C-alpha positions in Angstrom: -21.9 -7.3 13.4 -21.9 -4.2 11.2 -24.9 -5.1 9.3 -27.1 -5.7 12.9 -25.3 -2.9 14.9 -24.5 -0.2 12.3 -21.0 1.2 11.5 -21.5 3.9 14.2 -21.1 1.3 16.7 -17.9 -0.2 15.1 -16.2 3.2 15.1 -17.3 3.6 18.6 -15.7 -0.2 19.2 -12.5 1.2 17.2 -12.2 4.2 19.1 -12.4 2.1 22.4 -9.8 -0.3 21.1 -7.3 2.6 20.3 -7.1 4.1 23.4 -7.0 0.9 25.3 -4.2 -0.7 23.4 -2.4 2.8 23.3 -2.5 2.7 27.1 -1.5 -0.9 27.4 1.4 -0.1 25.2 2.9 2.5 26.7 3.0 0.4 30.3 4.6 -2.1 28.4 7.4 0.2 27.1 8.0 1.5 30.3 8.1 -2.2 31.7 10.7 -3.2 29.3 12.8 -0.2 29.1 15.4 -1.0 31.2 16.3 -4.1 28.7 17.7 -1.5 26.3 21.5 -1.5 26.4 22.7 2.0 24.9 26.4 0.5 24.9 25.3 -2.3 22.8 23.2 -0.4 20.2 25.9 2.1 19.9 28.3 -0.2 18.9 26.2 -1.8 16.0 27.7 -1.4 12.4 26.1 0.7 10.0 24.3 -1.2 7.3 25.2 -0.9 3.4 23.4 1.3 1.3 21.3 -2.0 -0.3 20.6 -2.9 3.1 18.9 0.7 4.1 16.8 0.8 0.7 15.5 -2.7 1.4 14.7 -1.8 5.0 13.0 1.6 3.9 10.8 -0.5 1.1 9.9 -2.9 3.9 8.7 -0.3 6.2 7.2 1.8 3.2 4.9 -1.3 2.1 4.1 -2.2 5.8 3.3 1.0 7.2 1.5 2.6 4.0 1.4 0.5 0.8 -0.1 -2.5 2.6 -3.2 0.0 3.5 -3.9 2.0 0.3 -6.6 -0.8 -1.1 -8.7 0.3 2.2 -7.9 4.0 2.0 -11.6 4.9 1.7 -12.5 3.8 4.8 -10.5 6.6 6.6 -12.4 9.3 4.9 -16.2 7.5 4.3 -17.2 8.4 8.0 -16.6 12.1 7.7 -18.8 15.0 6.7 -18.4 16.5 2.9 -16.9 19.7 4.7 -13.7 18.4 5.6 -10.7 18.9 3.4 -8.9 16.1 1.4 -5.6 17.4 2.4 -7.0 17.5 6.1 -8.1 14.0 5.7 -4.7 12.5 4.0 -2.6 14.7 6.6 -4.4 13.3 9.9 -4.7 9.9 8.4 -1.1 9.6 7.9 0.2 11.3 11.0 -2.3 9.5 13.0 -1.8 6.1 11.6 2.5 6.4 11.5 2.8 8.1 15.0 2.3 4.6 16.6 4.1 2.0 14.4 7.1 4.6 14.4 7.1 4.6 18.2 7.2 1.1 18.2 9.7 0.4 15.4 12.2 2.5 17.1 11.7 1.1 20.4 11.7 -2.6 18.7 15.0 -1.9 16.9 16.5 -0.6 20.2 15.5 -3.9 21.9 16.7 -6.1 19.1 19.9 -4.2 18.8 20.7 -4.3 22.6 20.0 -8.2 22.8 20.9 -10.5 19.6 19.2 -13.5 21.3 15.8 -11.6 21.7 16.0 -10.3 17.9 16.3 -14.0 16.9 13.6 -15.1 18.8 11.3 -12.3 17.7 11.4 -13.3 14.1 10.5 -16.5 14.9 7.8 -16.1 17.6 7.1 -12.3 18.5 4.7 -12.6 21.0 6.2 -15.4 22.8 9.6 -13.9 22.8 8.2 -10.3 24.1 6.6 -12.2 27.1 10.3 -13.4 28.2 11.3 -9.8 29.2 7.4 -9.2 30.9 6.9 -9.5 34.4 4.3 -12.4 35.2 1.3 -10.1 35.9 1.2 -8.4 32.7 1.0 -11.3 30.6 -2.6 -11.0 30.5 -3.1 -7.7 29.6 -0.2 -8.2 26.9 -2.3 -10.9 25.2 -5.1 -8.3 25.4 -3.3 -6.2 23.3 -2.1 -8.5 20.7 -6.0 -9.6 20.5 -7.4 -6.3 20.4 -4.8 -5.3 17.5 -5.8 -7.9 15.3 -9.6 -6.9 15.8 -8.9 -3.2 15.6 -7.3 -3.9 12.4 -9.9 -5.7 10.5 -12.7 -3.3 12.1 -11.3 -0.3 10.7 -11.1 -1.8 7.1 -13.7 -4.4 7.1 -16.0 -2.4 4.8 -13.4 -2.2 2.0 -12.4 -5.7 2.1 -16.1 -6.9 2.3 -16.6 -5.0 -0.8 -13.7 -6.3 -2.4 -14.8 -9.8 -1.6 -18.0 -8.9 -3.7 -16.6 -7.8 -6.2 -14.6 -10.9 -7.1 -18.2 -12.2 -7.6 -19.0 -13.5 -4.4 -22.8 -13.2 -4.3 -24.0 -12.7 -0.9 -25.2 -9.9 1.1 -22.8 -6.8 2.0 -22.8 -7.6 5.7 -22.3 -11.2 5.2 -19.1 -10.3 3.1 -18.1 -8.2 5.7 -18.5 -10.8 8.4 -16.7 -13.8 6.5 -14.0 -11.0 5.2 -13.4 -10.2 8.9 -13.5 -14.0 10.1 -10.9 -15.2 7.3 -8.3 -11.7 8.1 -8.7 -12.7 12.0 -7.9 -16.4 11.6 -5.0 -15.7 9.0 -3.4 -13.2 11.2 -3.9 -15.1 14.5 -2.1 -18.1 12.8 1.1 -16.3 11.5 1.3 -14.4 15.0 0.7 -17.2 17.3 0.8 -20.7 15.7 3.5 -20.5 12.7 6.9 -21.6 13.3 8.1 -18.5 11.5 6.5 -14.8 11.7 9.3 -12.8 9.9 9.9 -15.3 6.9 5.9 -15.3 5.8 5.9 -11.6 6.7 8.8 -10.5 4.5 7.6 -12.8 2.0 3.9 -11.2 1.8 5.5 -7.6 1.8 7.8 -8.4 -0.8 5.9 -10.3 -3.5 2.4 -8.7 -2.9 3.9 -5.4 -2.3 4.9 -5.1 -6.1 1.1 -5.2 -7.6 0.1 -3.3 -4.9 2.4 -0.6 -5.4 1.6 -0.8 -9.2 -2.2 -0.3 -8.7 -1.5 2.6 -6.2 0.5 4.4 -8.6 -2.4 4.4 -11.0 -4.7 5.3 -8.5 -2.5 8.5 -7.3 -1.7 9.3 -11.0 -5.4 9.7 -11.6 -6.1 11.6 -8.4 -3.2 14.1 -9.3 -4.5 14.4 -12.7 -8.0 14.9 -12.4 -9.6 18.4 -12.4 -12.9 17.4 -11.9 -15.5 15.0 -10.1 -16.2 11.9 -11.2 -19.7 10.9 -12.9 -20.7 8.7 -9.9 -23.8 7.2 -11.5 -21.5 6.2 -14.7 -19.3 4.6 -12.3 -21.8 1.8 -12.1 -22.4 1.5 -15.8 -20.6 -0.8 -18.2 -21.7 1.4 -21.2 -20.9 5.0 -19.4 -17.8 7.2 -19.9 -15.7 4.9 -18.0 -16.6 1.6 -19.4 -16.1 -1.5 -18.0 -12.4 -2.3 -18.9 -9.8 0.2 -18.8 -6.9 -1.1 -21.0 -4.4 1.4 -20.2 -4.3 1.4 -16.5 -4.9 -2.4 -16.1 -1.9 -3.0 -19.0 0.4 -0.4 -16.8 -0.5 -2.3 -13.5 0.6 -5.5 -15.6 3.6 -3.9 -16.9 4.9 -2.5 -14.1 4.3 -5.8 -11.7 6.3 -7.9 -14.6 9.0 -5.2 -14.1 8.7 -5.0 -10.1 8.8 -8.7 -9.7 12.3 -8.8 -12.0 13.6 -6.8 -9.5 12.8 -8.6 -5.9 13.7 -11.9 -4.5 11.4 -14.2 -2.2 13.6 -16.4 -0.3 10.6 -17.4 2.0 9.0 -19.6 -0.6 10.5 -22.1 -2.7 7.7 -21.7 -5.6 8.8 -18.1 -6.0 12.6 -18.4 -6.5 12.0 -17.2 -10.3 11.5 -13.6 -9.2 14.7 -11.4 -9.8 14.8 -12.1 -13.2 16.1 -8.8 -14.0 18.8 -8.3 -11.6 21.5 -10.0 -14.1 20.5 -8.2 -17.2 20.4 -5.1 -15.7 23.8 -5.4 -14.3 22.7 -5.5 -10.5 24.9 -8.6 -9.4 21.8 -11.2 -10.2 19.8 -13.0 -7.7 22.8 -13.3 -5.2 24.3 -10.0 -5.6 24.5 -6.7 -3.2 20.8 -5.5 -4.6 19.4 -8.7 -4.7 17.6 -7.8 -1.3 16.7 -4.2 -1.6 13.2 -4.6 -3.1 14.0 -2.3 -5.7 10.8 -3.9 -7.8 8.5 -2.4 -5.1 9.7 1.4 -6.0 9.8 0.6 -9.8 6.3 -0.4 -9.8 5.1 2.6 -8.1 6.9 4.9 -10.5 5.8 3.2 -13.2 
């Protein structure tokens, strides 16, 4: 679609999806606001420091680190006269405004009704429809579907480019099409068809969050230390000043990933129970200790 209709059309489509889903989401919040029990929420016990750190890393990974590989998509359609600080600032503000509001509202709902909280973990769409009037079920489903499409549309360029860089030899517009179909199918399966939603979602954030954080740290370090632009033409030459493979940043990503996986535990997939191998030697209580689920490995990978 992008190859035929042009990316200008795709961006207009994204804007329309954003407005439509934002309006329908506001209606949803208004309709279910009376389900919140302030008495129940106010009596909830505070979590431990370890639980707070773990939740913080989940939020950081889901809202920020999970999108860094497509960061170029947020600036590639803007004129060069726009400041980098403005691009970063407004993107962070706009990208976090909606999720933060929805997260806080979701926490209030979950804290008000433990049964609803448990049901959301298994089937978020089905559970949330239980508290809606029947006439709003179709618009609610529309929000869910458009949300999937909107996410795929915005980052389709970078993800299609990543598919090409992996060695798939097809035209770029076909790479974007293939990648978009895979994203929508995968997300739709996890949200609508899988027996458990929160398990695979958390497992994804834990295990893949570590190498993504490591890569992000290398990229940010280069941005912060660089005082001049890249020589663009040499980025495409294996014999240029940047070479073909840079051993130092690749080595750092590998090192950070090894350290990070040693400081996280993933109970959502049995074949990943080898993770957390550093929690015992470092005196953090091992795989069953208080720090086992704090996801420290993501923070360590980013710092390294």
